[in-house]
Phi, psi and omega in degrees: 000316182296320179296318179298317179296321179294317179296315179296322179292326182278342183306314178298326178296314179296322178296319179295319178297320177297321178296320178295319178298319179295322177300317178292326180290311186266345183091177181177192176293161178305320181296319179294318180295316179300315179300316180296318179300315180293311184299313182292319182288324176294332177280356179076024184288111179271340184292344179263016184311309185291335173289322175301316180297315181301317182283344175294335178258012184291123180226012184302121178079003183297321184294339180267020179080021181286185185251027180302329180299331179292327176293315178298321179300312179295322179295319179298314179295322178298317179296331174288310185299329183281347174055042178259116186303339177297341182284337187303308180294327179294314178296319179298312180298317182293320179302318183295330182255352183288135180255343183270120183299325180297323178287318178301320178297321179291327176293319176299320175301314182300322180296340177295347179264000186237085183294337183262002182284146174276082187248011184306313184294324180287317179294322177295319176299318177299321178297327183267004181295147174286343182275125184296322180296322177295316179298317180299312181295322177297315179299316182293323177292320178299318178295314181300319183274353184051056182276078182299335179295345180254008183297326178297316178294321179294313181299324181294340179290332183301323182293330184256344184282125181261336183285120185298315177300323179290324176298321177294323177295319177297316179297317177302313181298315179298322178295317178298331180277358178088012178291161182296112185299314183298317180292329179290325179295330183276349181284000000 
């Protein structure tokens, strides 16, 4: 009886996931696709991997000032959340050709889910970005992954960063990397 009740309770959830999968398959408005990307990836849905990849390259209507970049942004985050190692080369390739900083920042966020990825060059590039969101996402991924090999690059940012919240983020990252907390507070 208890198993039957559990199955019946989960049925609407499975139906909703199927609807999201169908949205990714057949398409929809940008808002519908973004919602499906978020819902499925938060649910850990791996069966939609190739749809996540497809939408990472979505550019329909972009030249006319459209919001296709928001779809790519959601796809990048989805590829991070599902933690499927097949996403690493796809994210790397997209980062190299992506021109929109908001999408680049989401790719940097996604790399925070891949501790075994060879992401040093991308994270270092994010640290040197003129875009604050890219620098923030690179710092947070470095902290999440405890990438001690990048502590020198992170520490060098303290001397040039004028924005106090960003300086605090740098200090947080250095602390996560095991750097001397007291000396970081004095910088």
